[in-house]
C-alpha positions in Angstrom: 16.9 0.7 -27.1 13.6 -0.2 -29.6 11.1 -2.8 -29.9 9.0 -4.3 -32.3 6.6 -6.7 -32.8 4.6 -8.7 -35.6 0.6 -9.4 -35.3 -0.8 -10.7 -38.4 1.1 -8.9 -40.8 1.2 -5.8 -38.9 4.3 -4.8 -37.1 4.1 -2.4 -34.0 7.2 -0.4 -33.0 8.1 1.2 -29.2 10.8 3.2 -29.2 12.1 2.0 -25.6 11.3 0.1 -22.8 9.1 2.7 -21.0 7.2 2.8 -24.0 6.9 -0.6 -24.0 5.8 -0.9 -21.0 3.1 2.1 -21.3 1.8 0.4 -24.0 1.4 -2.7 -22.5 -0.4 -1.5 -19.6 -4.3 -2.3 -18.9 -6.2 0.7 -20.1 -6.4 3.2 -17.7 -7.1 7.3 -17.7 -3.7 8.5 -15.9 -1.8 7.2 -19.3 -4.2 8.0 -21.7 -4.0 11.5 -20.4 -0.1 11.8 -20.6 -0.6 10.4 -23.9 1.8 7.7 -23.7 -1.0 4.7 -23.9 -1.3 2.3 -26.4 -3.9 3.7 -29.2 -6.2 0.8 -29.0 -6.3 -3.2 -28.1 -4.4 -4.2 -30.9 -0.9 -2.2 -29.7 -1.6 -3.2 -26.2 -1.8 -6.7 -27.2 1.1 -6.4 -29.4 3.2 -4.7 -26.9 2.2 -7.5 -24.2 3.1 -9.7 -26.3 6.8 -8.4 -26.9 6.8 -7.6 -23.3 6.5 -11.0 -22.8 9.5 -12.4 -24.5 11.4 -9.8 -23.3 14.4 -11.3 -21.0 13.9 -10.4 -17.5 18.0 -9.1 -17.4 17.3 -6.1 -19.5 15.5 -4.5 -16.5 19.0 -4.2 -15.6 20.6 -2.4 -18.7 17.8 0.0 -18.9 16.5 2.2 -17.0 13.1 3.6 -17.8 14.3 7.2 -15.7 18.3 7.8 -16.0 20.4 6.7 -13.1 22.1 9.9 -13.2 19.0 12.3 -12.6 16.8 10.1 -10.1 17.8 9.1 -6.8 15.0 6.5 -6.4 16.6 4.4 -10.1 20.3 4.7 -8.3 18.6 3.1 -5.1 16.8 0.4 -7.3 20.3 -0.3 -9.0 22.5 -0.2 -6.4 20.3 -2.2 -3.9 19.6 -4.7 -6.4 20.8 -8.3 -5.2 22.8 -10.1 -7.4 22.4 -13.8 -5.8 18.6 -13.7 -5.1 18.0 -12.8 -8.7 20.2 -15.6 -10.2 17.5 -18.4 -10.0 15.0 -16.6 -12.6 17.9 -14.6 -14.2 17.7 -16.8 -17.2 14.1 -16.1 -17.6 11.4 -13.6 -20.1 8.5 -12.1 -18.2 6.4 -14.6 -20.0 8.5 -17.3 -18.3 8.3 -15.6 -15.4 4.9 -15.2 -15.2 4.6 -18.9 -15.5 7.2 -19.9 -12.6 5.1 -17.5 -10.4 1.6 -19.5 -11.2 3.6 -22.8 -10.5 3.8 -24.6 -7.4 7.4 -24.1 -7.1 7.0 -20.5 -6.3 6.2 -21.1 -2.7 6.3 -18.4 0.0 9.7 -19.4 0.9 11.5 -19.2 -2.9 9.3 -16.0 -3.0 10.7 -14.3 -0.1 13.9 -15.2 -1.2 13.3 -13.9 -4.5 12.2 -10.6 -3.6 15.5 -8.1 -3.2 16.7 -9.5 -6.8 13.3 -8.1 -8.2 13.4 -4.7 -9.2 10.1 -3.0 -9.6 10.3 -2.4 -13.1 10.4 -6.3 -13.4 7.1 -6.9 -11.2 5.4 -4.5 -13.0 6.0 -5.6 -16.5 5.1 -9.1 -15.2 2.0 -7.8 -13.9 0.6 -6.2 -17.4 0.6 -9.6 -18.8 -1.9 -11.2 -15.7 -5.0 -11.5 -15.6 -6.9 -10.9 -12.0 -7.1 -13.8 -10.9 -3.2 -14.1 -11.6 -2.7 -11.7 -9.2 -4.4 -12.8 -6.5 -2.8 -16.2 -7.1 0.7 -15.0 -6.2 -0.2 -12.6 -4.3 -1.7 -14.8 -1.9 1.4 -16.9 -1.7 3.7 -13.9 -0.9 3.9 -13.0 2.7 5.2 -10.0 4.3 5.0 -9.8 8.1 6.2 -6.8 10.4 5.8 -5.7 14.1 5.8 -3.0 16.4 3.3 -3.6 19.2 1.5 -5.9 17.3 2.3 -8.7 14.2 0.6 -7.7 11.1 0.8 -9.7 7.8 -0.2 -13.4 9.0 -1.6 -16.4 7.5 -5.3 -16.5 8.1 -5.2 -12.5 9.2 -6.7 -9.1 8.1 -5.2 -6.2 9.9 -7.2 -2.6 9.6 -6.0 0.9 10.2 -8.7 2.4 12.2 -8.9 6.3 10.6 -11.0 8.6 13.1 -10.4 11.6 11.4 -12.4 14.9 11.7 -12.9 18.1 9.9 -11.6 20.2 12.9 -9.4 17.7 15.0 -12.4 17.8 17.7 -10.9 15.6 20.5 -14.5 14.2 21.5 -15.3 13.5 17.4 -12.0 11.6 17.4 -12.8 9.9 20.6 -16.0 8.6 19.2 -14.4 7.5 16.4 -12.0 5.3 18.0 -14.5 4.0 20.6 -16.9 2.9 17.3 -13.8 1.4 15.5 -12.6 -0.5 18.9 -16.2 -1.9 19.0 -16.0 -3.4 15.4 -12.6 -4.8 16.3 -10.7 -2.4 13.7 -7.4 -0.7 14.5 -4.6 -3.2 15.3 -2.9 -1.8 11.9 -3.1 1.4 13.5 -4.9 4.1 14.8 -4.1 6.7 12.3 -5.4 10.2 11.9 -5.2 12.6 8.5 -4.6 16.0 11.3 -6.4 18.6 9.4 -3.5 21.1 10.8 0.2 20.2 10.2 1.0 22.8 13.0 3.5 20.8 15.4 1.3 22.0 18.8 -1.3 20.5 17.2 0.0 17.3 15.9 1.7 16.7 19.6 -1.7 17.2 20.8 -3.0 14.4 18.7 -0.2 12.1 19.3 -0.8 12.5 23.0 -4.3 11.9 23.2 -3.9 8.7 21.0 -1.1 7.4 23.0 -3.0 7.9 26.1 -5.9 6.0 24.7 -3.8 2.8 24.2 -1.9 3.1 27.4 -5.2 3.2 29.5 -6.5 0.5 28.0 -3.4 -1.4 27.3 -4.4 -2.1 23.5 -1.6 -3.7 21.8 -1.6 -2.0 18.7 0.3 1.5 17.4 -1.1 5.0 16.5 0.3 7.5 13.9 -0.9 11.0 12.7 -0.3 11.3 9.2 1.4 14.6 8.5 5.2 15.3 7.1 7.5 13.4 8.0 9.9 16.5 9.0 7.0 17.7 11.3 7.1 14.1 12.9 11.3 14.9 13.6 10.1 17.7 15.5 7.7 16.3 17.4 10.1 13.6 18.6 12.3 16.1 19.5 10.6 18.1 21.7 9.7 14.5 23.4 6.2 13.8 21.4 5.4 9.9 22.2 5.4 9.0 18.7 5.3 5.8 17.3 5.1 5.7 13.7 6.4 7.9 11.4 4.7 8.5 8.1 4.6 9.9 4.7 3.5 9.7 1.5 6.2 8.4 -1.1 6.3 8.6 -5.2 8.7 6.8 -7.5 10.6 9.3 -8.9 13.4 11.8 -7.5 11.2 14.9 -8.5 7.9 13.2 -7.4 8.8 12.5 -3.9 10.0 16.2 -4.4 6.9 17.5 -4.7 5.9 15.9 -1.7 9.1 17.8 0.0 11.2 15.1 0.9 13.9 12.7 -0.5 15.4 9.4 1.1 17.8 11.2 2.9 14.8 12.9 5.2 13.1 9.3 4.6 16.2 7.9 6.5 16.5 10.7 9.2 12.5 9.9 9.9 13.2 6.2 10.4 16.1 7.2 12.9 14.1 9.5 14.7 11.7 7.4 15.5 13.8 4.5 16.5 15.2 6.2 18.9 12.3 6.3 21.1 12.2 2.2 21.2 8.4 2.2 21.8 8.2 -0.8 19.9 7.5 -4.0 22.2 7.5 -6.6 19.8 9.8 -5.1 16.6 10.8 -1.8 15.2 8.8 -1.6 11.9 8.5 2.3 12.9 8.1 3.7 9.4 4.0 4.0 7.4 4.4 4.7 4.0 1.2 5.7 1.4 1.2 5.6 -2.4 -1.0 5.9 -5.5 -1.2 5.1 -9.3 -0.6 8.7 -10.4 1.0 11.1 -8.3 4.0 11.6 -10.3 2.3 12.6 -13.1 -0.3 15.2 -11.0 2.7 16.5 -10.0 4.5 16.3 -13.8 7.2 14.2 -12.6 6.8 11.2 -14.3 9.3 11.4 -17.1 7.2 9.4 -19.8 6.6 6.4 -17.6 3.5 4.7 -17.3 2.2 5.4 -13.9 1.4 1.8 -12.8 5.6 1.0 -13.4 6.0 4.3 -11.4 3.7 3.0 -8.3 6.0 0.1 -8.3 9.2 2.1 -8.0 7.5 3.6 -5.1 7.7 0.1 -3.3 11.5 0.4 -3.9 11.3 3.5 -1.9 9.2 1.9 1.0 11.2 -1.3 1.1 14.8 0.7 1.9 12.8 1.8 4.8 11.8 -1.4 6.7 8.3 -0.1 7.2 5.4 -1.5 9.3 2.9 -0.5 6.8 2.2 0.3 3.4 -1.1 1.1 1.4 -1.9 2.3 -2.1 -4.6 4.8 -2.1 -5.8 3.3 -4.8 -8.9 5.9 -6.1 -8.0 8.8 -4.0 -6.2 11.1 -6.7 -9.2 10.9 -8.9 -11.0 9.8 -12.6 -8.0 11.9 -13.9 -5.7 8.4 -13.2 -8.2 5.7 -12.6 -11.5 6.6 -14.0 -14.1 4.1 -12.8 -14.4 1.1 -10.8 -13.1 -1.2 -13.7 -9.7 0.7 -13.3 -9.5 1.3 -9.8 -10.2 -3.0 -8.8 -7.3 -3.6 -11.7 -5.0 -0.8 -10.2 -5.3 -2.4 -6.5 -4.7 -5.3 -7.5 -1.6 -4.7 -9.3 -0.5 -2.5 -6.5 -1.1 -5.4 -3.9 1.0 -8.2 -6.2 3.7 -5.3 -6.9 4.5 -4.4 -3.4 4.2 -8.2 -2.0 6.4 -9.5 -4.6 9.0 -6.8 -3.8 8.7 -7.6 0.0 6.5 -4.7 1.2 3.6 -5.5 3.5 1.2 -4.1 1.3 -2.2 -2.6 2.3 -5.1 -0.7 0.3 -7.3 2.1 0.5 -10.0 0.8 -0.8 -11.6 3.9 -2.0 -13.2 6.5 -4.6 -14.0 9.7 -5.3 -17.5 10.9 -5.8 -16.7 12.4 -9.0 -15.1 9.0 -10.3 -17.7 6.0 -12.5 -17.0 4.1 -9.1 -19.6 2.9 -6.5 -19.4 1.0 -3.4 -20.3 -2.3 -5.0 -16.9 -1.8 -6.9 -15.2 -1.5 -3.3 -17.2 -4.3 -2.6 -15.6 -6.5 -4.8 -12.0 -5.1 -4.8 -12.3 -5.7 -0.9 -13.3 -9.2 -1.8 -10.7 -10.1 -4.2 -7.7 -8.2 -1.6 -8.6 -10.5 1.4 -8.6 -13.6 -0.8 -4.9 -12.7 -2.0 -3.7 -12.1 1.8 -3.7 -8.5 1.8 -2.1 -7.4 5.0 -4.8 -4.3 6.2 -7.7 -1.9 4.7 -8.7 1.3 5.8 -11.8 1.6 8.5 -13.6 4.8 8.9 -17.3 5.2 10.2 -20.1 4.6 7.5 -17.3 4.1 4.9 -17.2 8.1 4.3 -14.4 10.0 5.4 -15.5 13.5 6.4 -12.6 15.6 6.4 -11.0 13.8 3.8 -14.2 13.9 1.6 -13.6 10.5 -0.5 -15.5 7.4 0.0 -13.5 4.0 1.7 -14.3 0.7 3.6 -16.2 1.4 6.9 -15.6 -0.8 10.0 -18.4 -3.0 9.4 -16.7 -3.7 5.7 -14.0 -5.2 7.5 -16.0 -7.3 9.6 -17.4 -8.8 6.5 -14.1 -9.4 5.0 -13.0 -11.3 8.4 -16.2 -13.0 8.6 -16.9 -14.0 4.9 -12.7 -15.1 4.2 -12.7 -16.8 7.3 -10.3 -13.8 8.6 -9.1 -12.6 12.3 -7.0 -9.9 13.6 -4.0 -9.4 14.5 -3.1 -12.2 17.1 -2.3 -9.7 19.7 -5.1 -7.8 19.4 -7.4 -10.3 18.7 -6.2 -11.6 22.0 -7.3 -8.5 23.4 -10.4 -8.2 22.0 -11.8 -11.7 23.6 -9.9 -10.0 27.3 -12.0 -6.6 27.0 -15.3 -8.5 25.9 -15.6 -6.7 21.9 -15.4 -10.5 20.7 -16.2 -13.4 21.9 -14.9 -15.2 19.2 -12.0 -13.5 17.3 -11.2 -16.1 14.9 -14.6 -15.6 13.5 -14.8 -12.2 14.1 -18.3 -12.6 16.2 -19.2 -9.5 18.5 -20.1 -9.3 22.0 -23.6 -8.3 22.5 -22.7 -5.8 25.3 -20.5 -2.8 25.7 -17.6 -4.1 27.7 -17.3 -1.9 30.9 -13.5 -0.8 29.9 -15.2 0.5 26.7 -17.5 2.3 28.9 -15.0 3.8 30.8 -13.6 5.2 28.0 -16.9 6.5 25.8 -17.2 8.6 29.1 -13.8 9.6 30.0 
């Protein structure tokens, strides 16, 4: 179906829904690279105007990726909850924005609404929102998950302790784990990107993290971010694995480029559930996403990268994950050129994920050849903290020496907690105080001395 919008005597035409969505998207390099971006700000404004007047029901009748050709589209359509959608089914995209910003859209109503929203609806409304709108609405959305602790509660900010090492050296990883714990990082997960995907190497790392957590009685979970099929095999060989990880995207073809489909993800979740390692809950999956992944795999179907990113959250939602994070600036400037684009994308991703009922975190990051710096990351960190992001990354000194990119440090997480009055997950905060690492977890105040049990970890 074609769409048109007249602005000051000039008529702009959009061939179909995916063209309208692409041209309404705030400027970013990936859409320009794909040849689907608006020609100029006038066309972008016309597209946003036309999009605002579009009934939400349109997204149930017109698909941006064909139903017959894509299992992600089939998942979105077949799992749609018409009853949950009913309260907003009469609205246009613009009316929906007004509703989301109103006091009537409180946490309870937004939680009930989430199963009735498609990713394309969430993406559409985000395209006509300002940064402050994205912050305000996301803050009202609460998605709480549990494994060995509780993540996503109000007034809390969790962190993934990311102790990567370019050779998977156990001493180097242990040093980073200790460093992170001493700054209160690690309540979301202690998660390693392994240098090797070999099953014996992965099992060795899994066992190492399990021993640290068990010996110190830390109420958290571990994850080695290997391919889901490697995790499945490790589980079959008896590895003490907590969370199953996988990178996912918003189209079947893009997921195939990662070597996965929905059936494999289901198998991974079932394998993790069979271990029954969670003490508080059974959210056992950890997913990572990122704008531009489908385009980089030539699997985007002419759809803009932000809409496809939102579709990845529909994949995540189906598997009840503990953690989902957009690795927002990791793919590079070909897809998000500079700090402004990265900041906007991070806010969009967090907003869309939370609106769809997904426990969103963000790897607030950039590559060294992007037109961005740590000041940009400080801005995004502060905005996401205000928006109620579930978790962020924590690594030594902001510089990941294994993946070669810049993200947030242990100190950055401490800054956000102090400035925004945020605490770690409650069970982890209690452990931090009991261990003598924090003297006041609610205010993220550190102890002046190295606690005795941390000395044992350091020198064992």
